[in-house]
C-alpha positions in Angstrom: 8.1 -18.3 -10.6 4.9 -18.6 -12.6 2.2 -16.5 -14.3 3.1 -13.4 -16.4 -0.6 -12.6 -16.9 -2.1 -10.9 -13.9 -3.8 -13.7 -11.9 -7.0 -11.8 -11.2 -9.3 -13.0 -8.4 -13.1 -13.1 -8.9 -14.6 -10.9 -6.2 -16.7 -13.8 -4.9 -13.4 -15.7 -4.3 -11.5 -12.9 -2.6 -11.6 -14.1 1.0 -10.7 -17.7 0.2 -8.0 -16.7 -2.2 -6.3 -14.4 0.2 -6.5 -17.1 3.0 -5.1 -19.9 0.9 -2.8 -18.2 -1.6 -1.6 -15.3 0.6 -2.4 -12.7 -2.0 -5.3 -11.6 -4.2 -5.6 -9.3 -7.2 -8.7 -7.4 -8.1 -9.1 -6.0 -11.6 -10.5 -2.5 -11.7 -14.2 -3.3 -12.3 -14.2 -5.6 -9.2 -12.2 -3.0 -7.3 -15.0 -0.5 -7.9 -17.6 -3.0 -6.8 -15.6 -4.0 -3.7 -15.3 -0.3 -2.6 -18.7 0.9 -3.8 -17.0 3.6 -5.8 -16.6 4.5 -9.4 -13.8 5.5 -11.8 -14.8 9.2 -11.8 -14.3 9.5 -8.0 -10.8 8.0 -8.2 -9.8 10.0 -11.2 -10.5 13.1 -9.3 -8.2 12.0 -6.5 -5.4 11.2 -9.0 -4.5 14.9 -9.2 -3.1 14.6 -5.7 -0.1 12.6 -7.1 1.0 15.7 -8.9 2.0 17.4 -5.6 4.0 14.7 -3.8 7.3 15.7 -2.2 10.8 14.1 -2.8 11.8 11.2 -0.6 14.8 12.6 1.3 15.8 9.3 2.8 16.9 7.2 -0.1 20.3 5.7 0.8 21.2 5.1 -2.8 21.2 8.8 -3.5 18.3 8.5 -6.0 15.8 11.1 -6.8 13.3 8.8 -8.3 10.7 8.6 -5.5 8.2 11.1 -4.3 5.7 10.4 -1.5 3.3 11.5 1.2 2.3 9.6 4.3 -0.3 9.5 7.0 -1.5 7.2 9.8 -5.0 6.3 10.8 -6.8 3.7 12.9 -9.7 2.0 11.3 -12.3 0.0 13.3 -16.0 -0.7 12.9 -16.4 1.6 9.9 -14.8 4.5 11.8 -11.5 6.2 10.8 -9.4 8.2 13.3 -6.6 10.3 12.0 -3.6 9.9 14.2 -1.4 12.9 15.1 1.4 13.0 12.6 4.1 10.4 13.3 7.1 9.1 11.4 7.2 6.0 9.3 9.5 3.4 10.9 10.6 -0.1 10.0 13.2 -2.1 11.9 16.2 -3.3 9.9 14.9 -6.9 10.1 12.1 -5.8 7.7 13.9 -3.2 5.6 17.6 -3.7 5.5 18.2 -0.6 3.4 16.0 2.0 5.0 15.1 0.4 8.3 16.2 1.6 11.7 15.4 5.2 11.3 12.4 7.5 11.7 11.4 8.9 8.4 9.3 12.1 8.6 7.6 12.4 5.2 5.2 15.1 4.2 1.8 14.4 5.5 -1.0 13.5 3.1 -3.6 16.2 2.6 -6.6 16.3 4.9 -8.9 16.4 1.8 -7.3 13.1 0.6 -7.5 11.4 3.9 -11.2 12.4 4.3 -12.2 11.6 0.8 -15.0 9.2 0.3 -13.2 6.8 -2.0 -10.3 6.4 0.5 -12.8 5.9 3.3 -14.6 3.3 1.4 -11.4 1.5 0.5 -10.1 1.5 4.1 -13.5 0.2 5.5 -13.9 -2.4 2.8 -10.4 -3.8 3.4 -10.7 -3.9 7.2 -14.1 -5.7 7.0 -12.4 -8.2 4.8 -9.5 -8.6 7.3 -11.9 -8.9 10.2 -13.6 -11.8 8.4 -10.3 -13.5 7.7 -9.1 -13.1 11.3 -12.3 -14.6 12.5 -12.2 -17.4 10.0 -8.7 -18.4 11.0 -9.6 -18.4 14.7 -12.9 -20.3 14.0 -14.9 -17.5 15.6 -17.6 -15.2 14.5 -16.9 -11.6 13.9 -18.1 -10.3 17.3 -16.1 -7.1 17.6 -14.2 -5.4 14.8 -10.5 -5.1 15.4 -8.5 -1.9 15.6 -6.4 -1.7 12.4 -3.4 0.5 12.7 -3.0 1.7 9.2 -0.4 3.7 7.3 -1.2 5.5 4.1 1.5 6.0 1.5 1.1 7.9 -1.8 4.1 7.1 -4.1 5.3 8.3 -7.4 8.3 6.6 -9.0 9.7 8.4 -12.0 12.7 8.2 -14.4 13.5 11.9 -14.8 16.9 11.4 -13.3 17.5 7.7 -14.3 16.0 4.3 -13.5 13.2 4.4 -11.0 13.1 1.8 -8.2 9.7 1.2 -6.6 11.3 -1.2 -4.0 15.0 -0.4 -3.7 15.1 -2.7 -0.6 14.2 -5.7 -2.8 11.8 -8.5 -1.9 10.5 -7.8 1.6 7.8 -8.0 4.2 6.5 -4.8 5.9 6.2 -6.1 9.4 2.4 -5.8 9.4 -0.5 -8.1 8.9 -1.9 -7.0 5.5 -0.7 -4.8 2.7 -2.8 -3.3 -0.2 -1.2 -1.8 -3.3 -3.5 0.2 -5.6 -2.1 1.1 -9.1 -3.1 4.7 -9.6 -1.4 5.5 -12.9 1.3 4.1 -15.2 2.6 6.5 -17.8 5.0 5.4 -20.6 6.6 2.8 -18.4 8.7 -0.2 -19.2 9.2 -2.7 -16.3 7.6 -2.3 -13.0 6.8 -6.0 -12.7 5.1 -7.1 -9.4 6.6 -10.2 -7.8 5.1 -12.1 -4.9 7.0 -14.9 -3.1 6.0 -17.4 -0.5 7.6 -16.6 2.9 8.2 -20.3 3.5 9.2 -21.8 0.2 10.4 -21.1 -3.4 6.9 -20.6 -4.8 6.3 -17.2 -6.5 4.3 -15.4 -9.1 5.2 -12.4 -11.3 2.9 -10.1 -13.3 2.6 -6.5 -14.4 -0.1 -4.2 -13.3 -0.9 -2.0 -16.3 -4.5 -0.9 -15.7 -5.3 1.9 -13.2 -7.3 1.0 -10.2 -6.1 -2.6 -10.0 -5.7 -3.7 -6.4 -3.2 -6.1 -5.0 -3.9 -7.4 -1.5 -1.1 -9.3 0.4 -1.0 -11.3 3.6 2.3 -9.9 5.0 2.7 -12.9 7.3 2.6 -15.4 4.3 4.3 -13.6 1.4 7.1 -11.3 0.4 6.8 -8.7 -2.4 8.7 -6.4 -4.6 8.4 -4.4 -7.8 11.1 -4.3 -10.4 12.7 -1.0 -11.6 11.0 1.1 -14.2 12.5 2.6 -17.4 11.0 5.1 -19.9 9.4 3.9 -23.0 10.7 7.1 -24.7 14.3 7.5 -23.8 14.4 11.0 -25.2 11.8 12.1 -22.7 12.4 10.2 -19.4 10.6 13.0 -17.6 7.3 11.7 -19.0 7.6 8.3 -17.3 6.1 7.6 -13.9 4.3 4.9 -11.9 1.9 6.1 -9.2 0.6 3.8 -6.4 -1.3 4.0 -3.1 0.1 1.6 -0.6 -1.8 0.8 2.6 -0.4 -1.3 5.5 -2.6 -2.8 8.3 -1.4 -4.0 11.7 -3.6 -5.3 14.4 -1.8 -4.5 17.6 -0.1 -1.2 17.2 1.9 0.9 14.8 5.4 -0.4 14.0 7.2 2.3 16.0 10.8 2.9 17.1 10.6 1.6 20.6 14.0 2.9 21.4 12.9 6.4 20.9 9.3 6.7 21.9 7.5 9.8 20.9 6.6 12.1 23.7 4.4 14.5 21.8 0.7 13.9 22.7 -2.2 15.3 20.7 -6.0 14.9 20.9 -7.5 12.7 18.3 -10.1 14.4 16.0 -13.6 13.0 16.0 -13.6 9.8 14.0 -15.3 9.9 10.6 -17.7 7.2 9.4 -17.5 5.3 6.2 
């Protein structure tokens, strides 16, 4: 393991770094440039993390995680909101919470339709289109359909130690993952760790500035975040770590094939970035 200082990636090197290292890390000023947004827009969205609902599926009995979830399809700067579906991972990717459909509270429509989120989703999928074309030695002729899951997380310490990834180091069973640090309040710990999927190489660093973006090639690396503890042990209720996690898959959503959903709904009109 190497690097305790966040190994930030210059924006001009983003594509090459993600291809060759398997992950890239943008500091907040480059994140704003990448998404063509500003801090004020994201600070307004931060309020949404105050109204997340408890995660009812934690097998360790913990009460440290709150979240909301949504699914969208992003392609050619268009975003389609998918009729609400559960979050599912097979046990092969999540030994602790895999193998079950998890019906979390849906993200608010205002959040999903917000301009900053749209810009982030479109900026990332353009990047992924370029990478996919580069790796196949082809020009970007037709944007791919990116089946995307949106997760708003709050990990707190009000009832004890908070665990951002209780399943440990893992892959998500997708093609790319993006983790945006939204807020970090009186937190000790919460170290990000990224490991090569094919060898012992790894890096560890702590995200401590809001609007820092970690992008991961899920086929090349595993990732985890260490538990958090309160800086003020007399007031553990004042400690939390908020993130926005986005997962992107090319072919389809990672669904429970043994229990296919039969509910069909009409997609709303796609929104443009």
